[in-house]
C-alpha positions in Angstrom: 122.2 104.7 107.6 120.3 107.9 108.4 118.6 108.5 111.7 115.2 108.1 110.0 116.0 104.7 108.6 117.5 103.7 112.0 114.4 104.6 113.9 112.1 103.0 111.3 113.9 99.7 111.4 113.9 99.7 115.3 110.1 100.3 115.1 109.7 97.5 112.7 111.7 95.2 115.0 109.3 95.9 117.8 106.3 95.3 115.6 107.7 92.0 114.5 108.1 90.8 118.1 104.6 92.2 118.8 102.8 90.2 116.1 104.7 87.0 117.1 103.4 87.6 120.7 99.8 87.9 119.3 100.2 84.6 117.5 101.5 83.0 120.7 98.4 84.2 122.7 96.0 82.3 120.6 94.8 78.7 121.2 95.6 77.0 117.9 98.8 78.5 116.6 98.1 77.4 113.0 94.7 79.1 113.2 96.3 82.2 114.4 98.8 82.1 111.6 96.1 81.5 109.1 94.2 84.6 110.4 97.4 86.5 110.0 98.0 85.3 106.5 94.4 86.0 105.3 94.8 89.5 106.9 97.9 89.9 104.9 96.1 89.0 101.7 93.3 91.5 102.4 95.7 94.3 103.1 97.8 93.4 100.0 94.7 93.3 97.8 93.8 96.8 98.7 97.4 98.0 98.0 97.8 96.3 94.7 94.4 97.6 93.5 95.8 101.1 93.6 99.2 100.3 92.0 100.4 98.9 88.6 101.4 95.3 88.2 105.0 94.4 88.8 107.2 93.9 85.8 107.8 90.4 84.4 111.3 90.1 85.9 109.9 90.7 89.4 107.5 87.7 89.4 110.1 84.9 89.9 111.3 86.7 93.0 107.7 87.1 94.3 106.8 83.4 93.7 110.0 82.2 95.4 109.4 84.6 98.3 105.7 83.4 98.7 106.8 79.8 98.8 109.5 80.5 101.4 107.1 82.6 103.5 104.7 79.7 103.5 107.3 77.4 105.0 108.3 80.0 107.5 104.7 80.4 108.7 104.2 76.7 109.1 107.4 76.1 111.0 107.0 79.1 113.3 103.4 78.2 114.2 104.5 74.6 115.1 107.4 76.0 117.1 105.0 78.2 119.2 102.9 75.1 119.9 105.8 73.6 121.8 107.8 76.5 123.3 107.8 80.0 124.9 108.0 83.2 122.9 111.2 84.0 124.8 112.8 80.7 123.8 111.5 80.1 120.3 111.9 83.6 118.9 115.7 84.1 119.7 116.5 80.7 118.2 114.4 81.2 115.1 115.6 84.8 114.5 119.2 84.3 115.6 120.0 81.2 113.6 119.1 82.9 110.3 122.1 85.2 110.0 124.3 82.4 111.1 123.0 80.3 108.2 123.5 83.3 105.8 127.1 83.8 107.0 128.1 80.1 106.6 126.3 79.6 103.2 127.9 82.8 101.9 131.3 81.7 102.9 131.0 78.1 101.6 128.7 78.4 98.6 129.1 82.0 97.5 132.8 82.3 98.3 132.2 85.5 100.3 135.2 87.0 102.0 134.8 86.7 105.8 136.7 89.2 107.9 138.1 88.5 111.4 135.3 90.5 112.9 132.7 88.4 111.1 134.4 85.2 112.2 134.1 86.5 115.8 130.4 87.3 115.2 129.7 83.8 113.9 131.4 82.3 117.0 129.5 84.5 119.4 126.2 83.9 117.5 126.7 80.2 117.5 127.5 80.2 121.3 124.3 82.2 122.0 122.2 79.8 120.0 123.7 76.8 121.7 123.1 78.3 125.1 119.5 79.1 124.2 118.9 75.6 122.9 120.6 74.1 125.9 118.1 75.8 128.1 115.4 73.6 126.5 117.1 70.5 127.9 117.9 72.0 131.3 114.4 73.2 132.0 112.4 70.2 130.8 110.9 72.2 127.9 109.5 70.4 124.8 112.5 69.5 122.6 110.2 69.5 119.6 110.4 73.3 119.4 114.0 73.1 118.2 113.6 71.5 114.7 110.6 73.8 114.0 112.4 76.9 115.2 115.4 76.0 113.1 113.2 75.3 110.1 111.8 78.8 110.6 115.3 80.2 110.7 116.2 78.5 107.4 113.2 80.1 105.8 114.0 83.5 107.2 117.5 83.3 105.8 116.0 82.4 102.4 113.4 85.1 102.2 115.7 87.8 103.5 118.0 87.3 100.6 115.2 86.8 98.0 113.2 89.9 99.1 116.3 92.1 99.4 117.1 91.5 95.8 113.5 91.3 94.6 112.6 94.7 96.0 115.6 96.2 94.3 114.6 94.7 91.0 111.0 95.9 91.5 111.9 99.4 92.5 108.6 99.6 94.5 108.9 97.9 97.9 105.3 98.7 98.9 103.8 96.9 95.9 106.4 94.1 96.1 105.5 93.3 99.7 101.8 93.5 99.0 102.1 90.9 96.2 104.4 88.6 98.1 101.9 88.5 101.0 99.1 87.7 98.7 101.1 84.9 97.1 102.1 83.6 100.6 98.4 83.4 101.6 97.6 81.6 98.3 100.3 79.0 99.0 99.9 78.7 102.8 96.1 78.3 103.0 95.6 75.1 101.0 98.6 73.5 102.7 97.4 74.2 106.2 93.9 73.0 105.3 95.4 69.8 103.9 97.4 69.3 107.1 94.8 70.2 109.7 91.5 70.2 108.0 88.7 72.8 108.3 89.2 73.1 112.1 91.8 75.7 111.5 89.1 78.0 110.2 87.2 77.9 113.5 88.0 81.0 115.5 86.3 83.4 118.0 85.6 87.1 117.3 88.6 87.9 119.6 90.8 85.6 117.5 89.8 87.3 114.3 90.5 90.7 115.9 93.9 89.6 117.1 94.6 88.2 113.7 93.7 91.5 112.1 96.0 93.5 114.4 98.8 91.0 113.9 98.4 91.2 110.1 98.6 95.0 110.2 101.6 95.0 112.5 103.4 92.4 110.4 102.6 94.1 107.1 103.9 97.5 108.3 107.0 95.9 109.9 108.0 94.0 106.8 107.2 96.9 104.4 109.4 99.2 106.5 112.3 96.7 106.4 112.0 96.1 102.7 111.9 99.9 102.1 114.9 100.3 104.4 116.8 97.7 102.3 116.5 100.1 99.3 117.9 103.0 101.4 120.7 101.3 103.3 122.9 98.2 103.0 120.9 95.0 103.4 123.4 93.6 105.9 123.0 96.6 108.2 119.2 96.6 108.0 118.9 92.9 108.7 121.3 93.2 111.6 119.4 96.1 113.2 116.2 94.2 112.7 117.3 91.4 115.0 117.0 93.7 118.0 113.4 92.3 117.8 115.0 89.4 119.8 115.4 91.6 122.8 111.8 92.9 122.4 110.5 89.4 122.2 112.3 88.3 125.3 111.0 91.3 127.2 107.4 90.7 126.0 107.7 87.0 127.0 108.9 87.9 130.5 106.6 90.9 131.2 103.4 89.9 129.4 103.4 86.1 129.4 105.3 85.7 132.7 107.6 83.3 131.1 110.6 82.1 133.2 113.5 84.4 132.7 116.6 82.6 133.9 120.0 84.3 133.7 121.1 81.9 131.0 118.3 82.9 128.7 119.1 86.5 129.1 122.8 85.9 128.4 122.0 83.7 125.4 119.7 86.4 124.0 122.4 89.1 124.5 125.0 86.9 122.8 122.7 86.3 119.8 122.1 90.0 119.3 125.8 90.8 119.6 126.7 88.0 117.2 124.2 89.3 114.6 125.6 92.8 114.9 129.2 91.5 114.5 128.4 89.4 111.4 126.3 92.0 109.6 128.0 95.4 110.2 
């Protein structure tokens, strides 16, 4: 991995934590996520208007990714309704590589090295410690299934988009189309679940949604581009430094409780990700 790719992925990691923080600041989290999704679609529409259509073999990857992103957005917004940024984000982001490692070993017959086994153990310990904090500190336990659902979706779209972008050969156009499709899938589902009230928002809410959309789009476009320049495993591992950014934002900006156990758990999650993906 070159220094340029390294710095680009670190910047994308910060932007990912940043847009999650913006969603967390809003009142109704599904409304905030809808603003983010519609902003994605608007940005994507501008991009695709200037570029050729993807080839036929790219569309199955795009449709699959759009559906998985829809699930990811629903689960993540529900999780933030019940938990802190510094609690939800590490569980949601850290569990994804654990799922990938286990599925790869069991279903895909991937060869797991001793280092990777160590990483899985460290990662699992970190996630358990982070989840245990929910029970120790009388936080809402409902955040756990939603955060884990978000993690499953993250694991799914990471694999789909890494392969889909390579089939496409044009990561910028690929990301633009997948975010358009994600909005097309997410919007009717969230309206069916919550009604038209999710469309009600203040000018400040719309502005935050626009900023979050831009940050999210740039962050993911950079990551997908990086996956075409460096091994997918290395890129996804480095991207998980966003966990540390999210914990720091939660502590400094939202004044969320920062117990020693939460810091230790976040550190173990990041270490486990690095061990399993490098």
